[in-house]
C-alpha positions in Angstrom: -17.9 -13.1 -26.4 -14.4 -13.7 -24.9 -12.9 -13.7 -28.4 -14.7 -10.4 -29.2 -13.4 -8.7 -26.1 -9.9 -10.1 -26.6 -9.9 -8.6 -30.1 -11.1 -5.3 -28.7 -8.4 -5.3 -26.1 -5.8 -5.9 -28.7 -7.1 -3.1 -30.8 -7.1 -0.7 -27.8 -3.6 -1.7 -27.0 -2.3 -1.1 -30.5 -4.1 2.2 -30.8 -2.6 3.4 -27.6 0.8 2.0 -28.1 2.1 5.1 -29.8 1.2 7.3 -26.8 3.8 8.3 -24.3 3.9 5.9 -21.4 2.6 6.9 -18.1 4.9 8.0 -15.3 6.9 5.5 -13.3 4.6 5.5 -10.4 1.6 4.7 -12.5 3.3 1.8 -14.3 4.6 0.4 -11.0 1.1 0.6 -9.5 -0.6 -1.2 -12.4 -1.2 -4.8 -12.8 -3.0 -7.7 -11.2 -3.4 -7.7 -7.5 -0.8 -10.1 -5.9 -3.5 -11.9 -4.0 -5.3 -13.0 -7.2 -5.1 -16.6 -8.3 -2.4 -17.5 -10.7 -4.7 -19.7 -12.8 -4.3 -18.9 -16.5 -7.4 -17.0 -17.7 -7.6 -19.2 -20.7 -8.2 -22.2 -18.4 -10.6 -20.4 -16.0 -14.2 -20.4 -17.2 -15.4 -18.0 -14.4 -16.5 -14.5 -15.2 -13.9 -11.8 -14.6 -14.6 -8.8 -12.4 -12.1 -6.0 -12.4 -12.1 -3.4 -9.5 -10.3 -0.1 -9.5 -8.3 -0.7 -6.3 -7.3 -3.4 -3.9 -9.8 -2.6 -1.1 -12.7 -3.1 -3.4 -11.2 -6.2 -4.8 -11.0 -7.8 -1.4 -14.5 -6.9 -0.5 -15.8 -8.3 -3.8 -13.8 -11.6 -3.3 -15.5 -12.1 0.0 -18.9 -11.9 -1.6 -18.0 -13.8 -4.8 -16.3 -16.7 -3.1 -15.0 -19.2 -5.7 -17.6 -18.4 -8.4 -15.9 -15.2 -9.9 -12.4 -14.3 -10.7 -11.7 -10.9 -9.1 -8.8 -8.6 -9.9 -7.6 -5.2 -8.9 -6.6 -2.7 -11.6 -4.0 -1.2 -9.3 -1.4 -2.9 -7.1 -1.1 -2.6 -3.4 0.3 0.7 -2.2 -0.9 2.6 -5.2 -2.3 6.1 -4.7 -5.7 5.9 -6.4 -6.6 9.6 -6.6 -4.1 10.6 -9.3 -3.6 7.2 -10.9 -3.1 7.2 -14.7 -4.4 4.1 -16.5 -2.0 2.5 -18.9 -2.8 0.9 -22.3 -2.4 -2.5 -20.6 -5.1 -1.4 -18.1 -7.5 -0.7 -20.9 -6.8 -4.0 -22.4 -7.5 -5.8 -19.1 -10.8 -3.9 -18.7 -11.9 -4.7 -22.3 -11.4 -8.4 -21.4 -13.3 -8.2 -18.2 -17.0 -9.1 -17.8 -17.6 -6.3 -15.3 -15.7 -3.3 -13.9 -16.5 -2.0 -10.4 -15.5 1.5 -9.3 -15.9 3.4 -6.1 -17.3 6.6 -7.6 -17.8 9.9 -5.7 -14.9 11.4 -7.7 -12.3 9.1 -6.3 -11.2 7.8 -9.7 -11.2 11.1 -11.6 -9.8 9.2 -14.6 -12.5 6.5 -14.6 -15.0 8.0 -17.1 -12.4 8.2 -19.9 -11.1 4.8 -18.9 -14.4 3.0 -19.4 -15.1 4.9 -22.6 -11.8 3.7 -24.0 -12.2 0.1 -22.8 -15.9 -0.3 -23.6 -16.3 -2.4 -20.4 -19.6 -2.5 -18.5 -19.4 -1.1 -15.0 -21.2 -0.6 -11.7 -20.4 2.2 -9.2 -20.5 0.7 -5.7 -21.0 3.9 -3.6 -24.4 4.7 -5.2 -26.9 5.1 -2.4 -24.3 6.2 0.2 -25.2 9.2 2.4 -22.5 11.5 1.1 -20.3 13.8 3.3 -18.7 16.9 1.8 -15.0 17.5 1.4 -14.0 20.1 4.0 -12.5 23.6 3.5 -9.1 24.2 2.2 -9.2 22.7 -1.3 -10.6 23.4 -4.8 -12.8 20.4 -4.1 -14.5 21.9 -1.0 -18.1 21.0 -0.9 -17.8 18.1 -3.3 -18.5 14.5 -2.2 -15.8 13.0 0.0 -15.0 9.8 -1.8 -13.7 7.7 1.1 -17.1 6.2 1.9 -15.8 2.6 2.3 -14.0 3.7 5.5 -17.4 3.7 7.2 -18.4 0.2 8.4 -22.0 1.4 8.1 -21.5 2.3 4.5 -20.0 -1.0 3.6 -23.5 -2.5 3.7 -24.3 -0.2 0.7 -21.3 -1.5 -1.1 -22.2 -5.1 -0.3 -25.8 -4.7 -1.6 -24.4 -3.2 -4.9 -21.9 -6.1 -5.1 -24.5 -8.8 -4.6 -26.8 -7.2 -7.2 -23.9 -6.9 -9.8 -22.6 -10.4 -9.2 -26.1 -11.9 -9.3 -26.7 -10.3 -12.7 -23.4 -11.7 -13.8 -23.8 -15.2 -12.4 -27.5 -15.6 -11.4 -27.1 -19.3 -10.6 -25.0 -18.3 -7.6 -27.1 -15.4 -6.3 -28.0 -17.1 -3.1 -24.4 -17.8 -2.3 -23.5 -14.1 -2.9 -26.3 -12.9 -0.6 -25.2 -15.3 2.2 -21.6 -14.4 1.9 -22.4 -10.7 2.0 -24.6 -11.1 5.1 -21.8 -12.9 6.9 -19.2 -10.4 5.8 -21.3 -7.5 6.9 -21.7 -9.0 10.4 -17.9 -9.1 10.7 -17.6 -5.5 9.7 -20.3 -4.5 12.2 -18.4 -6.3 15.0 -15.2 -4.4 14.2 -17.2 -1.1 14.4 -18.7 -2.1 17.8 -15.3 -2.9 19.2 -13.9 0.5 18.2 -16.9 2.3 19.7 -16.3 0.4 23.0 -12.6 1.1 22.9 -13.1 4.8 22.4 -15.7 5.1 25.2 -13.0 6.1 27.7 -11.8 9.1 25.6 -12.7 12.5 27.1 -15.3 14.4 25.0 -12.8 17.3 24.2 -10.2 14.8 23.1 -12.4 12.8 20.7 -10.6 14.1 17.7 -9.1 12.1 14.8 -6.1 14.1 13.4 -4.8 12.8 10.1 -2.8 14.1 7.1 -5.6 13.8 4.6 -9.3 14.2 5.3 -9.9 10.6 4.4 -11.7 9.6 7.6 -14.8 11.7 7.6 -17.1 8.7 7.3 -15.3 6.6 9.9 -15.1 9.5 12.3 -18.8 10.1 11.9 -19.5 6.4 12.5 -17.7 6.2 15.8 -18.4 9.7 17.2 -15.1 11.5 16.6 -14.4 15.0 15.2 -12.0 15.2 12.3 -9.0 17.4 11.8 -6.5 17.2 8.9 -3.7 18.9 7.2 -5.3 18.9 3.8 -8.8 17.8 2.8 -8.2 15.7 -0.3 -5.7 14.8 -2.9 -2.5 13.1 -1.6 -0.3 14.9 -4.2 -0.7 18.1 -2.2 1.8 18.6 0.6 0.9 20.5 3.8 1.7 24.2 3.9 3.1 26.0 6.9 -0.4 27.6 7.4 -2.1 24.2 7.4 0.4 22.8 9.9 0.1 25.8 12.2 -3.7 25.5 12.2 -3.6 21.8 13.1 -1.0 22.6 15.8 -3.4 25.1 17.3 -6.3 22.6 17.2 -4.3 19.8 18.8 -3.1 22.2 21.6 -6.5 23.7 22.3 -8.2 20.3 22.6 -5.3 18.5 24.2 -5.4 15.8 21.6 -3.2 12.9 22.8 -2.2 11.4 19.4 -2.1 12.3 15.7 -1.8 10.0 12.7 -1.0 9.8 9.0 -2.0 7.6 6.0 0.3 5.0 4.5 0.4 6.5 1.0 1.5 10.1 1.8 4.4 11.7 3.6 4.0 12.1 7.4 6.5 14.9 7.7 3.9 17.6 8.4 2.1 15.5 11.0 5.4 14.6 12.7 6.0 18.3 13.0 2.6 18.7 14.6 3.5 16.0 17.2 6.8 17.6 18.0 5.3 21.1 18.4 2.4 20.0 20.6 3.8 17.1 22.6 1.2 14.8 21.1 2.2 11.2 20.3 2.5 10.2 16.7 0.0 7.4 17.0 1.1 5.5 13.9 0.2 4.9 10.2 -3.4 4.4 9.1 -4.5 2.7 5.9 -7.2 4.0 3.6 -6.7 3.7 -0.2 -4.7 0.5 -0.4 -4.2 -2.9 1.2 -0.7 -4.2 1.9 1.1 -7.2 0.5 -0.1 -10.5 1.9 2.6 -10.6 4.5 2.0 -6.9 5.5 -0.1 -5.3 8.2 -3.4 -5.0 6.2 -3.6 -7.8 3.6 -7.5 -7.6 3.7 -10.1 -4.9 4.2 -11.1 -6.4 7.5 -7.4 -6.3 8.6 -7.4 -2.6 7.4 -10.4 -1.7 9.6 -9.0 -3.7 12.5 -5.5 -2.1 12.2 -6.9 1.4 11.9 -9.4 0.9 14.8 -6.7 -0.6 17.1 -4.2 2.2 16.2 -6.7 5.0 16.7 -8.0 3.6 20.0 -4.5 3.0 21.3 -3.4 6.5 20.4 -6.4 8.3 21.8 -6.7 6.3 25.0 -2.9 6.2 25.6 -2.8 2.5 26.0 0.4 2.4 23.8 2.7 5.0 22.3 4.6 5.3 19.1 7.1 8.2 18.8 8.0 9.9 15.6 11.4 8.3 15.7 9.8 4.8 15.8 8.0 5.3 12.5 
């Protein structure tokens, strides 16, 4: 079977080789996740699971343990919404035993990608209670794709991962289930800590203000309202009208801190902070992990970093000025 998929991968690569290469950002973002093992695939008998981005790869690794080789299609720091797969990506997918995607429209390119690669796949968000994208976009009313940012929803992802891996390697099904249970407990503990930390925030000030509306699920999980410059799609920059509307909201509710995501420009949000006197509370992570020596090398680190940053900003326990960023 590996020989067959390797031949298919070569055929896909040759067929697509004449196409114009993707943009520089897409090429830079592609390739194995730096946290994957360096073992040569030819010497590794384990099944290969390919995820669409680094956050999913890390969650899957925690469930798979040593029994599956897990890779991320995109590198750390990549913007997943508008990613453009390369011929090399299609070749990697054709050689994988399973591809896992988030779904909910996050990977708009994914349907064509799996058609070209012929790879079997599972969508991990199936079964999530979906929240809609807010007003201010052509996507208004569609499913908000950032469901993994809810610690509660992660259990849906874990169930899907356990089922998919158990089908792939049934001899290790008990290990996958036990790993998922342990991992879910750690995620729940992080959520409980954030709820406790936010208990002191005044009701009118319980607002999470970010650049993109990527925190709907997390905000709902911990009892925060959500305000943002744009609802979805990080390629869109904030307009003067959007900035003015957020400024009014921050002033009206006396919000103590505002935030922005790591993969987009914070210029608009820094203007909001300057105009309102709110603190720029720091950078939040959503779509990508960091390098191993960075602030969020794992998904648990991402949740912990975001929870700590949000709680510190809204409770005023620390401050980060726009100039410190």
